[in-house]
DSSP file (Angstrom, degrees, kcal/mol; ACC not computed):
  #  RESIDUE AA STRUCTURE BP1 BP2  ACC     N-H-->O    O-->H-N    N-H-->O    O-->H-N    TCO  KAPPA ALPHA  PHI   PSI    X-CA   Y-CA   Z-CA
    1    1 A X              0   0    0      0, 0.0     5,-0.0     0, 0.0     2,-0.0   0.000 360.0 360.0 360.0 131.3  -13.0   59.6  -28.3
    2    2 A X    >>  -     0   0    0      1,-0.1     3,-1.2     3,-0.0     4,-0.7  -0.276 360.0 -98.8 -78.7 167.9  -16.1   60.6  -26.3
    3    3 A X  G >4 S+     0   0    0      1,-0.3     3,-0.9     2,-0.2    -1,-0.1   0.854 119.7  59.0 -59.0 -37.5  -16.7   64.0  -24.8
    4    4 A X  G 34 S+     0   0    0      1,-0.2    -1,-0.3     3,-0.0    -2,-0.0   0.820 105.5  49.4 -60.8 -32.6  -15.6   62.9  -21.3
    5    5 A X  G <4 S+     0   0    0     -3,-1.2     2,-0.3     2,-0.1    -1,-0.2   0.581  85.0 104.0 -87.4  -9.9  -12.2   61.8  -22.5
    6    6 A X    <<  -     0   0    0     -3,-0.9     2,-0.7    -4,-0.7    -4,-0.0  -0.546  61.9-145.8 -75.4 137.2  -11.3   65.0  -24.4
    7    7 A X        +     0   0    0     -2,-0.3     3,-0.2     1,-0.1    -2,-0.1  -0.907  27.8 165.1-104.5 110.1   -8.9   67.3  -22.7
    8    8 A X  S    S+     0   0    0     -2,-0.7     2,-0.8     1,-0.2    -1,-0.1   0.696  70.6  59.9 -93.5 -21.9   -9.5   71.0  -23.3
    9    9 A X     >  +     0   0    0      1,-0.2     4,-2.4     2,-0.1    -1,-0.2  -0.805  59.9 177.8-109.6  91.1   -7.3   72.2  -20.5
   10   10 A X  H  > S+     0   0    0     -2,-0.8     4,-2.4     1,-0.2     5,-0.2   0.888  79.7  57.4 -61.0 -40.9   -3.8   71.0  -21.1
   11   11 A X  H  > S+     0   0    0      1,-0.2     4,-2.1     2,-0.2    -1,-0.2   0.921 109.2  44.2 -57.6 -45.6   -2.4   72.7  -18.1
   12   12 A X  H  > S+     0   0    0      2,-0.2     4,-2.8     1,-0.2     5,-0.2   0.912 110.7  55.2 -62.8 -43.3   -4.7   70.9  -15.8
   13   13 A X  H  X S+     0   0    0     -4,-2.4     4,-2.1     1,-0.2    -2,-0.2   0.888 109.8  46.4 -59.4 -37.5   -4.1   67.7  -17.6
   14   14 A X  H  X S+     0   0    0     -4,-2.4     4,-2.5     2,-0.2    -1,-0.2   0.890 110.9  52.2 -70.4 -41.3   -0.3   68.0  -17.0
   15   15 A X  H  X S+     0   0    0     -4,-2.1     4,-2.3    -5,-0.2    -2,-0.2   0.900 111.4  47.4 -63.9 -40.0   -0.8   69.0  -13.3
   16   16 A X  H  X S+     0   0    0     -4,-2.8     4,-2.6     2,-0.2    -2,-0.2   0.917 111.0  50.8 -66.4 -43.6   -3.0   65.8  -12.8
   17   17 A X  H  X S+     0   0    0     -4,-2.1     4,-2.0    -5,-0.2    -2,-0.2   0.928 112.4  47.2 -62.0 -43.4   -0.4   63.7  -14.6
   18   18 A X  H  X S+     0   0    0     -4,-2.5     4,-2.6     2,-0.2    -1,-0.2   0.896 111.0  52.6 -60.0 -43.1    2.3   65.1  -12.4
   19   19 A X  H  X S+     0   0    0     -4,-2.3     4,-2.2     2,-0.2    -2,-0.2   0.883 107.6  49.6 -63.1 -37.5    0.2   64.5   -9.3
   20   20 A X  H  X S+     0   0    0     -4,-2.6     4,-2.2     2,-0.2    -1,-0.2   0.926 111.7  50.0 -67.6 -41.3   -0.4   60.9  -10.2
   21   21 A X  H  X S+     0   0    0     -4,-2.0     4,-1.6     1,-0.2     5,-0.2   0.903 109.4  51.6 -59.1 -41.9    3.3   60.5  -10.6
   22   22 A X  H  X S+     0   0    0     -4,-2.6     4,-2.8     1,-0.2     5,-0.4   0.905 108.0  51.9 -59.4 -44.3    3.9   62.1   -7.3
   23   23 A X  H  < S+     0   0    0     -4,-2.2    -1,-0.2     1,-0.2    -2,-0.2   0.890 108.3  51.6 -61.1 -40.2    1.5   59.8   -5.7
   24   24 A X  H  < S+     0   0    0     -4,-2.2    -1,-0.2     1,-0.2    -2,-0.2   0.820 122.1  29.8 -71.0 -28.4    3.3   56.8   -7.1
   25   25 A X  H  < S+     0   0    0     -4,-1.6    -2,-0.2    -3,-0.2    -1,-0.2   0.622 138.4  11.4-105.0 -16.0    6.7   57.8   -5.9
   26   26 A X  S  < S-     0   0    0     -4,-2.8     2,-0.3    -5,-0.2    -3,-0.2   0.462 104.4 -68.9-122.4 -93.7    5.8   59.7   -2.7
   27   27 A X     >  -     0   0    0     -5,-0.4     4,-1.9     1,-0.1     3,-0.2  -0.988  33.9 -99.1-166.2 166.6    2.3   59.6   -1.2
   28   28 A X  H  > S+     0   0    0     -2,-0.3     4,-2.6     1,-0.2     5,-0.2   0.850 115.3  55.6 -62.6 -38.5   -1.3   60.7   -1.7
   29   29 A X  H  > S+     0   0    0      1,-0.2     4,-2.4     2,-0.2    -1,-0.2   0.882 109.8  46.0 -64.9 -38.3   -1.1   63.7    0.6
   30   30 A X  H  > S+     0   0    0     -3,-0.2     4,-2.2     2,-0.2    -1,-0.2   0.892 112.3  50.7 -70.5 -38.2    1.8   65.2   -1.3
   31   31 A X  H  X S+     0   0    0     -4,-1.9     4,-2.4     2,-0.2    -2,-0.2   0.914 112.5  47.6 -67.0 -41.7    0.1   64.5   -4.7
   32   32 A X  H  X S+     0   0    0     -4,-2.6     4,-2.4     1,-0.2    -2,-0.2   0.923 111.0  50.7 -61.9 -45.5   -3.1   66.2   -3.4
   33   33 A X  H  X S+     0   0    0     -4,-2.4     4,-1.9     2,-0.2    -1,-0.2   0.872 110.3  49.9 -62.5 -38.3   -1.3   69.1   -2.1
   34   34 A X  H  X S+     0   0    0     -4,-2.2     4,-1.7     2,-0.2    -2,-0.2   0.929 111.3  47.8 -65.0 -46.7    0.5   69.6   -5.4
   35   35 A X  H  <>S+     0   0    0     -4,-2.4     5,-2.6     1,-0.2    -2,-0.2   0.871 111.2  50.9 -66.5 -35.2   -2.7   69.4   -7.4
   36   36 A X  H ><5S+     0   0    0     -4,-2.4     3,-1.4     1,-0.2    -1,-0.2   0.911 109.2  51.5 -65.7 -39.3   -4.4   71.9   -5.1
   37   37 A X  H 3<5S+     0   0    0     -4,-1.9    -2,-0.2     1,-0.3    -1,-0.2   0.837 109.2  50.4 -59.3 -36.7   -1.4   74.2   -5.5
   38   38 A X  T 3<5S-     0   0    0     -4,-1.7    -1,-0.3    -5,-0.1    -2,-0.2   0.329 117.9-118.0 -84.4   4.7   -1.9   73.9   -9.3
   39   39 A X  T < 5 +     0   0    0     -3,-1.4     2,-0.3     1,-0.2    -3,-0.2   0.812  51.3 166.5  58.0  37.4   -5.6   74.7   -8.8
   40   40 A X      < -     0   0    0     -5,-2.6    -1,-0.2     1,-0.1     5,-0.1  -0.629  49.2 -95.9 -74.5 137.2   -6.9   71.4  -10.2
   41   41 A X    >>  -     0   0    0     -2,-0.3     4,-2.1     1,-0.1     3,-1.1  -0.281  27.2-124.3 -60.5 139.4  -10.6   71.2   -9.3
   42   42 A X  H 3> S+     0   0    0      1,-0.3     4,-2.5     2,-0.2     5,-0.2   0.806 110.1  56.4 -57.8 -34.7  -11.3   69.3   -6.1
   43   43 A X  H 3> S+     0   0    0      2,-0.2     4,-1.9     1,-0.2    -1,-0.3   0.879 108.6  48.0 -64.8 -35.2  -13.7   66.9   -7.8
   44   44 A X  H <> S+     0   0    0     -3,-1.1     4,-2.6     2,-0.2     5,-0.3   0.902 110.8  50.6 -70.7 -40.8  -10.9   66.0  -10.3
   45   45 A X  H  X S+     0   0    0     -4,-2.1     4,-2.0     1,-0.2     5,-0.3   0.940 112.0  47.6 -60.4 -46.8   -8.4   65.5   -7.5
   46   46 A X  H  X S+     0   0    0     -4,-2.5     4,-2.6     1,-0.2     5,-0.4   0.904 112.2  50.0 -61.3 -40.8  -10.8   63.2   -5.7
   47   47 A X  H  X S+     0   0    0     -4,-1.9     4,-2.0    -5,-0.2     7,-0.3   0.943 113.0  43.6 -63.5 -49.0  -11.6   61.3   -8.8
   48   48 A X  H  < S+     0   0    0     -4,-2.6    -1,-0.2     1,-0.2    -2,-0.2   0.803 122.0  38.9 -73.5 -28.2   -8.0   60.6   -9.8
   49   49 A X  H  < S+     0   0    0     -4,-2.0     3,-0.3    -5,-0.3    -2,-0.2   0.848 122.3  39.5 -89.0 -34.9   -6.9   59.7   -6.3
   50   50 A X  H  < S+     0   0    0     -4,-2.6     2,-0.3    -5,-0.3    -3,-0.2   0.733 125.5  32.0 -83.8 -25.6   -9.9   57.8   -5.1
   51   51 A X    ><  +     0   0    0     -4,-2.0     3,-1.9    -5,-0.4    -1,-0.2  -0.636  61.8 169.2-132.0  73.9  -10.7   55.9   -8.3
   52   52 A X  G >  S+     0   0    0     -3,-0.3     3,-1.2    -2,-0.3    -1,-0.1   0.751  75.7  64.3 -63.3 -21.9   -7.5   55.1  -10.1
   53   53 A X  G 3  S+     0   0    0      1,-0.2    -1,-0.3     0, 0.0    -5,-0.1   0.708 100.1  54.1 -72.3 -18.1   -9.3   52.7  -12.5
   54   54 A X  G <  S+     0   0    0     -3,-1.9    -1,-0.2    -7,-0.3    -2,-0.2   0.336  82.4 122.4 -97.6   7.1  -11.3   55.7  -13.8
   55   55 A X    <   -     0   0    0     -3,-1.2     2,-0.2    -4,-0.2    -3,-0.0  -0.380  67.3-116.3 -66.7 144.9   -8.2   57.8  -14.6
   56   56 A X        -     0   0    0      1,-0.1     2,-0.2    -2,-0.1    -1,-0.1  -0.569  35.0-104.3 -75.4 144.5   -7.7   58.9  -18.2
   57   57 A X        -     0   0    0     -2,-0.2    -1,-0.1     1,-0.1     2,-0.1  -0.541  38.9-117.4 -71.5 135.7   -4.7   57.5  -19.9
   58   58 A X        -     0   0    0     -2,-0.2    -1,-0.1     1,-0.1     2,-0.1  -0.395  28.0-110.8 -72.1 153.2   -2.0   60.1  -20.2
   59   59 A X     >  -     0   0    0      1,-0.1     4,-1.9    -2,-0.1     3,-0.2  -0.342  29.8-105.9 -75.5 166.2   -0.8   61.2  -23.7
   60   60 A X  H  > S+     0   0    0      1,-0.2     4,-1.4     2,-0.2     5,-0.2   0.890 123.1  53.7 -58.7 -40.6    2.6   60.2  -24.9
   61   61 A X  H  > S+     0   0    0      1,-0.2     4,-3.1     2,-0.2     5,-0.3   0.862 107.8  49.6 -62.7 -37.3    3.8   63.8  -24.4
   62   62 A X  H  > S+     0   0    0     -3,-0.2     4,-2.1     1,-0.2    -1,-0.2   0.864 105.5  57.9 -70.3 -35.6    2.6   63.6  -20.7
   63   63 A X  H  < S+     0   0    0     -4,-1.9    -1,-0.2     1,-0.2    -2,-0.2   0.849 117.7  32.0 -61.0 -36.8    4.4   60.4  -20.2
   64   64 A X  H >< S+     0   0    0     -4,-1.4     3,-0.6    -5,-0.2    -2,-0.2   0.881 123.4  42.7 -86.8 -45.0    7.7   62.0  -21.2
   65   65 A X  H 3< S+     0   0    0     -4,-3.1    -3,-0.2     1,-0.2    -2,-0.2   0.778 120.8  40.4 -81.9 -22.5    7.3   65.6  -20.0
   66   66 A X  T 3< S+     0   0    0     -4,-2.1    -1,-0.2    -5,-0.3    -3,-0.1   0.258  83.7 128.4-106.5  11.9    5.7   64.7  -16.6
   67   67 A X    <   -     0   0    0     -3,-0.6     2,-0.6    -5,-0.0   -49,-0.1  -0.420  45.5-154.0 -68.5 140.2    7.9   61.8  -15.8
   68   68 A X        -     0   0    0     -2,-0.1     2,-0.4   -47,-0.0    -2,-0.1  -0.973  16.2-176.6-114.0 119.9    9.5   61.8  -12.4
   69   69 A X        -     0   0    0     -2,-0.6     2,-0.0   -44,-0.0   -44,-0.0  -0.944  27.9-113.2-119.4 137.3   12.6   59.8  -12.3
   70   70 A X        -     0   0    0     -2,-0.4     2,-0.1     1,-0.1     3,-0.1  -0.365  32.5-121.6 -67.1 144.4   14.7   59.2   -9.2
   71   71 A X        -     0   0    0      1,-0.1    -1,-0.1    -2,-0.0     3,-0.1  -0.369  38.8 -84.4 -77.8 165.6   18.1   60.8   -9.2
   72   72 A X        -     0   0    0      1,-0.1    -1,-0.1    -2,-0.1     2,-0.1  -0.378  48.4-107.9 -67.8 147.1   21.2   58.6   -8.8
   73   73 A X        -     0   0    0      1,-0.1    -1,-0.1    -3,-0.1     3,-0.1  -0.454  40.9 -99.1 -70.0 148.8   22.2   57.8   -5.3
   74   74 A X        -     0   0    0      1,-0.1    -1,-0.1    -2,-0.1    -3,-0.0  -0.384  50.1 -91.0 -66.7 151.2   25.3   59.6   -4.0
   75   75 A X        -     0   0    0      1,-0.1     2,-0.1    -3,-0.1    -1,-0.1  -0.185  39.5-121.7 -62.5 150.2   28.4   57.6   -4.2
   76   76 A X    >>  -     0   0    0     -3,-0.1     3,-1.1     1,-0.1     4,-1.0  -0.429  30.2-101.3 -86.0 171.1   29.3   55.6   -1.1
   77   77 A X  T 34 S+     0   0    0      1,-0.3     3,-0.2     2,-0.2    -1,-0.1   0.810 123.8  57.1 -63.6 -26.6   32.6   56.1    0.6
   78   78 A X  T 34 S+     0   0    0      1,-0.2    -1,-0.3     3,-0.0    -3,-0.0   0.764 107.1  49.2 -75.2 -21.6   34.0   53.0   -1.1
   79   79 A X  T <4 S+     0   0    0     -3,-1.1     2,-0.6     2,-0.1    -1,-0.2   0.633  89.9  93.5 -91.4 -14.3   33.2   54.5   -4.5
   80   80 A X     <  -     0   0    0     -4,-1.0     2,-0.3    -3,-0.2     0, 0.0  -0.685  66.0-151.2 -83.9 122.8   34.9   57.8   -3.9
   81   81 A X              0   0    0     -2,-0.6    -2,-0.1     1,-0.1    -3,-0.0  -0.711 360.0 360.0 -92.7 140.7   38.5   57.9   -5.1
   82   82 A X              0   0    0     -2,-0.3    -1,-0.1     0, 0.0    -2,-0.0   0.474 360.0 360.0 -85.1 360.0   41.0   60.2   -3.3
């Protein structure tokens, strides 16, 4: 692995992975706001949001721990039993 691909700041890597997930299920603005809140450097935010083909591949742990899954939809009135 070359120097560019090494992750020395696991917290930032996780925040970026979560931000990318947020972008995929919500929108760019919310993803950017989340990463700013987590103090991801602005150049990193710009790179991952503006150039998705240059994103680093997430680790297996990030894929599991940072996954955002939709919750089940609430039951419809037809599905609710009295």
